[in-house]
C-alpha positions in Angstrom: 82.7 118.1 199.7 80.0 115.4 200.1 82.3 112.8 198.7 82.4 109.5 200.5 85.3 107.4 199.7 85.1 104.9 202.6 84.8 101.2 202.5 81.6 99.8 203.9 83.4 98.1 206.9 85.3 101.4 207.7 82.2 103.5 207.3 80.4 101.4 209.9 83.3 101.7 212.3 83.5 105.5 211.7 79.8 106.0 212.3 80.2 104.1 215.6 82.7 106.8 216.7 79.8 109.3 216.4 81.7 112.1 214.4 80.1 115.6 214.3 77.7 116.2 211.3 78.6 119.9 211.1 81.1 121.9 209.1 84.6 120.8 208.1 85.9 123.0 210.9 83.8 121.2 213.5 85.1 117.8 212.1 88.7 118.9 212.3 88.3 120.2 215.8 86.8 116.8 216.7 89.7 115.1 215.3 92.3 117.2 217.0 90.5 116.7 220.3 90.7 112.9 219.9 94.0 112.4 218.1 96.0 115.6 218.4 96.6 118.4 216.1 97.9 116.4 213.1 101.4 118.0 213.5 104.1 115.4 213.2 105.3 116.7 216.6 102.0 115.8 218.3 102.4 113.5 221.3 105.9 114.8 222.1 107.7 113.1 219.1 110.8 114.6 217.9 111.3 115.4 214.1 113.5 112.4 213.7 110.7 110.1 215.2 107.9 111.7 213.1 106.0 109.1 210.9 107.1 109.1 207.3 104.2 109.9 205.0 106.0 110.9 201.7 104.5 110.4 198.3 106.6 109.3 195.4 105.4 109.7 191.9 107.0 109.0 188.6 106.2 109.5 184.8 108.2 107.8 182.1 108.2 107.1 178.4 109.8 104.6 176.2 109.6 107.1 173.2 106.3 105.7 172.1 104.0 105.3 175.2 103.7 106.8 178.7 103.4 105.4 182.1 102.7 107.1 185.5 102.7 105.8 188.9 102.1 107.3 192.4 102.8 105.7 195.7 101.9 107.2 199.1 102.9 106.6 202.8 99.4 107.8 203.7 98.1 110.9 205.5 98.4 111.6 209.2 95.3 111.0 211.2 93.5 109.6 208.2 90.6 107.3 208.9 91.4 103.7 208.3 89.7 102.7 205.1 89.9 106.0 203.5 90.5 105.8 199.7 92.7 108.7 198.8 93.5 110.3 195.4 96.6 107.9 194.7 94.7 104.9 193.4 92.2 106.9 191.4 92.9 107.2 187.8 92.9 110.8 186.8 93.6 112.0 190.3 96.9 110.5 191.6 98.1 109.6 188.1 96.9 109.7 184.4 98.3 109.0 180.9 97.2 109.5 177.3 99.1 109.3 174.0 100.0 112.9 174.7 101.9 112.3 178.0 101.4 111.5 181.7 101.1 113.1 185.1 101.5 112.2 188.8 100.2 114.4 191.7 100.3 114.6 195.4 98.9 117.0 198.0 95.4 117.5 199.5 94.1 114.2 198.4 90.3 114.8 198.6 90.7 117.9 196.6 93.0 116.3 194.1 90.4 113.6 193.6 87.6 116.1 193.2 89.3 118.1 190.4 91.2 115.1 189.0 94.4 117.0 189.0 96.6 114.6 187.0 93.8 114.3 184.3 93.6 118.1 184.2 97.4 118.4 183.6 97.4 115.8 180.8 94.4 117.5 179.2 96.5 120.6 178.7 99.1 118.4 177.0 96.3 117.1 174.7 95.5 120.6 174.0 99.0 121.3 172.8 100.7 122.9 175.8 104.2 121.9 176.7 104.7 120.0 180.0 105.9 122.9 182.1 102.9 125.1 181.0 100.6 122.2 181.6 101.8 121.7 185.1 101.6 125.4 185.9 98.2 125.8 184.5 96.9 122.7 186.3 98.2 123.9 189.7 96.8 127.4 189.1 93.4 126.0 188.4 93.7 123.5 191.3 94.4 126.3 193.7 91.7 128.6 192.3 89.1 125.9 192.7 90.0 124.5 196.0 92.4 126.7 197.8 94.4 123.7 198.7 98.0 122.7 198.2 99.4 120.2 195.7 102.1 119.4 193.3 102.2 117.7 189.9 104.8 116.3 187.6 104.1 116.2 183.8 105.9 114.5 180.9 105.0 114.9 177.4 106.8 114.4 174.0 108.7 117.8 174.5 110.0 117.2 178.0 109.1 117.3 181.7 107.7 120.0 183.9 106.6 120.3 187.4 104.6 122.7 189.5 103.4 123.1 193.2 101.7 125.7 195.4 103.0 124.4 198.7 106.1 125.5 200.7 108.2 122.9 198.9 108.0 119.8 196.7 111.1 117.9 195.6 111.3 116.8 192.0 114.0 115.5 189.6 114.3 114.6 186.0 116.4 111.7 184.5 117.2 111.4 180.9 119.2 108.5 179.2 
């Protein structure tokens, strides 16, 4: 994508590793040859020994304002110093007076299309939370071909959508 979200120190260390300059496929093949396939079973680990890389997101309201948060356990085989979508306003989380959203999935693509901002923009346009979530994921997939999930909360309630094999969500009301 041409996006560089590395810190200066980590970029220097990365360049010293002499990564390939070609296509994303060449880069993935290089990573797999050095570190394994990226599968949690790589290196002979059992499923119960697999590293935990879950993301947790939440959107809440006090009836007047909205707040959104996203926390991640990281990404398997991510380069140290990588700045993912989670801390980027509009990507991993976003709020306006209309509502809020939190997202997880293919981080570089989430950052590129600012998935959480996109979902909240649909709330600003007058869509309900479920329709906003559905539309945001539809557009995300059409633009990137990648997988993601988003939770959305607006004045009228909550919604969630994903285009991956699974994504756990829940709603709590007082």
